[in-house]
C-alpha positions in Angstrom: 4.3 17.2 18.4 5.2 20.6 17.2 2.7 23.5 17.2 2.8 23.7 13.5 1.2 20.3 13.3 -1.9 21.6 15.0 -2.0 24.5 12.6 -1.7 22.0 9.8 -4.8 20.1 10.9 -6.8 23.3 11.4 -6.0 24.4 7.9 -6.8 21.0 6.5 -10.2 21.3 8.0 -10.7 24.6 6.1 -9.5 23.5 2.7 -12.0 23.6 -0.1 -13.0 20.4 -1.9 -10.3 19.9 -4.5 -10.9 17.8 -7.6 -8.2 15.7 -9.0 -5.7 17.3 -11.4 -5.6 17.1 -15.2 -5.1 13.7 -16.8 -1.8 12.9 -18.4 -2.2 13.0 -22.1 0.7 10.7 -23.1 1.1 7.3 -21.6 4.3 5.6 -22.7 4.2 1.9 -23.6 7.5 1.0 -25.2 8.9 -0.4 -22.0 12.6 0.3 -22.0 14.3 -1.8 -19.3 14.9 -0.3 -15.9 16.6 -1.7 -12.8 17.1 -0.2 -9.4 20.4 1.2 -8.1 20.7 1.6 -4.3 20.6 5.2 -3.2 21.7 6.7 0.1 18.4 6.4 1.9 19.6 8.4 4.9 20.5 11.5 2.9 18.1 14.4 2.5 19.2 16.0 -0.7 16.5 16.6 -3.3 19.0 15.7 -6.1 17.8 12.9 -8.3 20.3 10.7 -10.2 19.7 9.2 -13.6 20.1 5.4 -13.5 19.6 4.3 -17.0 17.3 5.7 -19.7 14.2 7.0 -17.9 14.8 5.4 -14.5 15.8 7.7 -11.6 16.4 7.1 -7.9 14.9 9.7 -5.6 16.2 11.1 -2.3 13.5 12.9 -0.5 13.7 15.5 2.2 11.4 17.3 4.6 10.2 19.7 1.8 7.7 18.3 -0.6 9.2 17.9 -4.1 7.1 17.6 -7.2 8.8 15.1 -9.5 6.2 15.7 -12.2 2.7 17.1 -12.3 0.6 15.2 -9.9 3.4 13.2 -8.3 5.4 14.4 -5.3 7.7 13.0 -2.6 8.6 13.9 1.0 10.5 12.5 3.9 9.4 12.4 7.6 11.6 11.8 10.6 10.8 11.8 14.3 7.8 11.2 16.5 4.6 10.6 14.5 2.2 10.3 17.4 1.0 6.8 16.6 1.7 5.4 20.1 -0.4 8.2 21.7 -3.1 7.8 19.2 -3.5 4.0 19.9 -3.1 4.5 23.7 -6.0 6.9 23.7 -8.2 4.3 22.0 -7.6 5.2 18.4 -10.5 6.4 16.2 -13.6 5.1 14.5 -13.7 7.6 11.7 -11.3 9.8 9.6 -12.8 12.8 11.4 -11.8 11.4 14.8 -8.3 10.8 13.5 -8.1 14.6 12.7 -9.8 15.4 16.0 -7.1 13.5 17.9 -4.3 15.4 16.3 -6.1 18.7 17.0 -6.8 18.0 20.6 -3.3 17.0 21.3 -2.3 20.7 20.8 -5.5 22.7 21.1 -7.6 21.2 23.8 -11.3 21.3 23.0 -10.8 22.5 19.4 -13.2 20.3 17.4 -13.9 20.6 13.7 -15.0 17.9 11.2 -13.1 16.7 8.2 -15.4 15.5 5.5 -14.0 13.0 3.0 -16.3 12.6 0.1 -14.7 10.3 -2.5 -15.7 7.9 -5.2 -15.0 4.2 -5.5 -11.5 3.1 -6.4 -10.1 0.0 -7.9 -6.8 -1.8 -7.3 -4.8 -4.8 -8.3 -2.0 -6.5 -6.4 0.2 -9.5 -6.8 2.9 -11.3 -4.9 5.5 -13.3 -6.8 9.0 -14.8 -6.3 11.8 -12.7 -7.6 14.1 -14.5 -10.1 17.0 -12.7 -8.4 16.0 -14.0 -5.0 13.4 -13.0 -2.5 9.9 -11.7 -3.4 8.3 -8.9 -5.3 5.0 -7.2 -4.6 3.1 -5.3 -7.3 0.3 -2.7 -6.8 -1.9 -0.6 -9.1 -4.0 2.2 -7.7 -6.9 3.0 -10.0 -8.8 6.3 -9.6 -9.8 9.5 -11.5 -6.8 11.7 -12.1 -5.4 12.9 -8.7 -2.3 14.1 -6.9 -0.1 11.4 -5.4 2.4 11.9 -2.5 5.1 9.3 -1.7 6.1 9.5 2.0 9.3 8.0 3.2 8.9 7.7 7.0 11.5 7.2 9.7 9.5 7.2 13.0 10.9 7.0 16.4 10.4 3.5 17.8 9.0 2.2 14.5 10.0 0.7 11.2 11.1 2.9 8.3 8.7 2.7 5.4 7.6 4.1 2.1 3.9 4.7 1.5 1.5 6.4 -0.9 -1.2 9.0 -0.3 -3.9 10.3 -2.5 -3.9 14.0 -1.6 -7.5 14.3 -2.7 -8.4 12.4 0.4 -6.9 15.1 2.6 -7.9 18.2 0.7 -11.6 18.2 1.9 -13.9 20.5 3.8 -14.9 24.2 3.2 -13.0 27.4 2.6 -10.1 28.7 0.5 -7.1 27.8 2.7 -5.6 25.0 0.5 -2.8 27.2 -0.8 -1.7 28.0 2.7 -0.7 24.5 3.6 3.0 24.2 4.0 5.1 21.0 3.7 5.1 20.2 7.4 1.3 20.5 7.5 0.7 18.3 4.6 3.3 15.7 5.7 1.9 15.1 9.1 -1.6 14.6 7.7 -0.3 12.3 5.1 1.3 10.0 7.7 -2.2 9.1 8.8 -3.6 8.6 5.3 -1.6 5.9 3.5 -3.2 3.6 1.0 -0.3 1.2 0.5 3.4 0.8 1.4 6.4 -1.3 2.4 8.5 -1.2 5.5 12.2 -1.9 6.2 11.3 -5.6 7.0 9.8 -6.1 3.6 6.2 -6.2 4.8 3.9 -4.8 2.1 0.3 -3.8 2.4 -2.4 -2.4 0.1 -6.0 -1.4 0.7 -8.3 -2.6 -2.1 -12.0 -1.5 -2.3 -14.9 -3.9 -2.8 -18.1 -2.6 -4.3 -20.6 -3.7 -1.7 -23.3 -1.9 0.4 -21.9 -3.4 3.6 -19.3 -1.5 5.6 -16.8 -2.5 8.2 -17.5 -1.3 11.7 -16.4 -3.7 14.4 -17.8 -3.0 17.8 -16.1 -4.6 20.8 -14.1 -3.3 23.7 -10.9 -3.1 21.6 -9.2 0.2 20.5 -10.4 1.5 17.2 -8.6 2.0 13.9 -9.6 3.2 10.4 -8.5 1.8 7.1 -5.6 4.2 6.7 -4.5 4.1 10.3 -4.4 0.3 10.1 -2.0 0.6 7.3 0.2 3.0 9.3 0.0 0.6 12.3 1.3 -2.3 10.2 4.0 -0.4 8.5 5.3 0.9 11.8 5.1 -2.3 13.8 4.7 -5.5 11.8 7.6 -7.4 10.3 5.7 -10.5 9.0 2.2 -11.4 7.8 1.7 -13.3 11.1 2.6 -10.2 13.1 0.3 -8.1 10.9 -2.6 -10.4 11.5 -2.0 -10.5 15.3 -2.0 -6.7 15.3 -5.2 -6.4 13.4 -6.9 -8.8 15.7 -6.2 -6.4 18.6 -8.2 -3.6 17.2 -11.8 -2.9 15.9 -11.6 -1.8 12.3 -13.8 0.9 10.8 -13.6 1.4 7.1 -12.6 4.9 6.1 -15.3 6.7 4.2 -17.6 3.8 5.0 -16.2 1.8 2.1 -15.9 -1.9 2.1 -12.2 -2.8 1.7 -9.9 -5.8 2.0 -6.2 -5.8 2.6 -3.4 -7.5 0.6 -0.5 -8.2 2.9 2.7 -9.9 2.0 6.1 -10.4 3.7 9.7 -11.0 2.7 9.4 -14.7 3.2 6.7 -15.0 0.5 3.6 -15.4 2.6 0.8 -13.4 1.0 -2.8 -13.1 2.2 -6.0 -11.2 1.8 -7.7 -9.9 4.9 -11.4 -9.5 4.5 -14.2 -8.6 6.9 -17.4 -10.6 6.6 -20.2 -9.4 8.9 -17.5 -7.6 10.8 -15.5 -10.8 11.4 -11.9 -10.9 10.1 -11.3 -13.7 7.6 -7.8 -14.5 6.1 -7.4 -16.1 2.7 -4.0 -17.1 1.3 -3.6 -15.7 -2.2 -0.9 -14.1 -4.4 -3.4 -11.9 -6.2 -6.1 -9.5 -5.0 -8.4 -7.1 -6.9 -11.8 -5.9 -5.9 -14.1 -8.8 -5.0 -14.5 -11.1 -2.0 -12.3 -14.2 -2.0 -13.5 -15.7 1.3 -15.8 -18.7 1.0 -19.4 -18.1 1.7 -22.3 -16.0 0.5 -20.1 -13.0 -0.2 -17.6 -14.8 -2.4 -17.3 -13.2 -5.8 -19.2 -10.0 -5.0 -17.5 -7.1 -6.7 -17.1 -5.6 -10.1 -17.0 -7.7 -13.3 -13.8 -6.0 -14.4 -12.1 -6.9 -11.1 -12.7 -10.5 -11.9 -11.1 -10.0 -15.3 -8.0 -8.4 -13.7 -7.8 -11.2 -11.2 -7.9 -13.8 -13.9 -5.2 -12.0 -16.0 -2.8 -11.8 -13.0 -3.5 -15.3 -11.9 -2.7 -16.7 -15.3 0.4 -14.6 -15.5 1.7 -16.0 -12.3 0.8 -19.5 -13.4 2.9 -19.0 -16.5 5.7 -17.2 -14.7 5.9 -18.3 -11.0 9.2 -16.4 -10.8 9.5 -12.9 -12.3 11.9 -10.0 -12.7 11.0 -6.4 -11.6 10.3 -5.6 -15.3 8.0 -8.6 -15.7 6.0 -7.5 -12.6 5.8 -4.0 -14.1 4.5 -5.5 -17.3 1.9 -7.6 -15.4 0.7 -4.4 -13.7 0.5 -2.7 -17.1 -1.6 -5.6 -18.5 -4.3 -4.8 -15.9 -4.0 -1.0 -15.9 -7.1 1.0 -16.6 -6.2 2.0 -20.2 -6.8 -1.6 -21.2 -10.5 -1.3 -20.3 -11.6 2.0 -21.9 -12.9 3.6 -18.7 -12.7 7.2 -17.4 -10.4 6.2 -14.6 -6.6 5.8 -14.9 -4.1 3.8 -13.0 -2.7 6.7 -11.0 0.3 4.9 -9.7 1.9 1.4 -10.1 4.5 0.2 -7.7 6.9 -2.8 -7.7 8.3 -3.4 -4.2 11.4 -5.5 -3.9 11.0 -7.0 -0.5 14.7 -8.1 -0.1 16.5 -5.1 -1.7 13.9 -2.8 0.0 13.4 -0.7 -3.1 10.1 0.7 -4.4 9.8 1.4 -8.2 7.0 3.8 -8.9 5.3 4.4 -12.3 3.0 7.4 -12.6 -0.2 7.5 -14.6 0.6 4.4 -16.7 3.9 5.7 -18.1 5.7 2.4 -17.7 8.8 3.8 -19.5 9.8 5.9 -16.5 10.5 4.5 -13.0 11.2 6.4 -9.8 13.2 4.3 -7.4 13.1 4.7 -3.6 15.5 2.9 -1.2 14.3 2.1 2.3 17.0 2.0 5.0 16.4 1.2 8.7 17.7 3.8 11.2 
């Protein structure tokens, strides 16, 4: 790793606690049609090209580009350190993830990264694409925050696109936040994804469950956190079966001590929820996941009332339309976005992943009129 990465981590440890940015005041709902157009995924120009109406395809580079307030993109290429991280036993906490990165460059330098965040809600669905293949939709519900889309091309791993809530990184004490440059933020973001899709069409999302229990498996296996588990699967798993086999090789520890479950879907249409009941991994086949337990047993159904409502809406939508277009998946996500429930949170981003075309259509802060398209290409 480069020396600048170490500086990045040191500065991240010093950044003051940053609240999420201002809420978007206008949320478009007129739903003009938008469809993807393949972009040159290997180019690094910041230029964006208008597709039709308010749809654009984005070509990211190594400098972070803000597409609109609170929504930015960046591209990473090269060695991301994941192999070394896993070979050294991984990490049980987010603080240990940061410590690993620091110690790789500054031996013995140890500082803590505190991540104090509130609960988040999410909705996902997997459905057949009317044009062939499968689509995976994802809503991330949170108080207004800054999102970063990371396109990653790691050495020895699959290319991917993933999303990071920068509020999870900007934690600690001090006033150094403005000093973080693009390289610093990007390397930290690689270890903090909340969802994504790789070049094999494998999609994954972390969804929280409101429960006092936490995930902290304790065997002799290497350790991973919620976000490093997502990075592991994006880099190394091509199918749901491969993803499950990988997860079984590690002890999972939930980031920020939150109970989560994963939605995982592959390009062949297999879609599952991975839950942890009393620290045992349980797999449930399902096309829809929100924020309550699905596994049979005493935990089943535990979660928020609203998450049951969102689950029922999406389940009924798929029953009525077992095959959908990208626009129909977008509309399904809109139907369960936060502005439908009159809460203080917003749906900060919605994504429709096309698992065959390998495109990701992003909609920011419930503005479903405007889509940002990303094209994943293997290298």
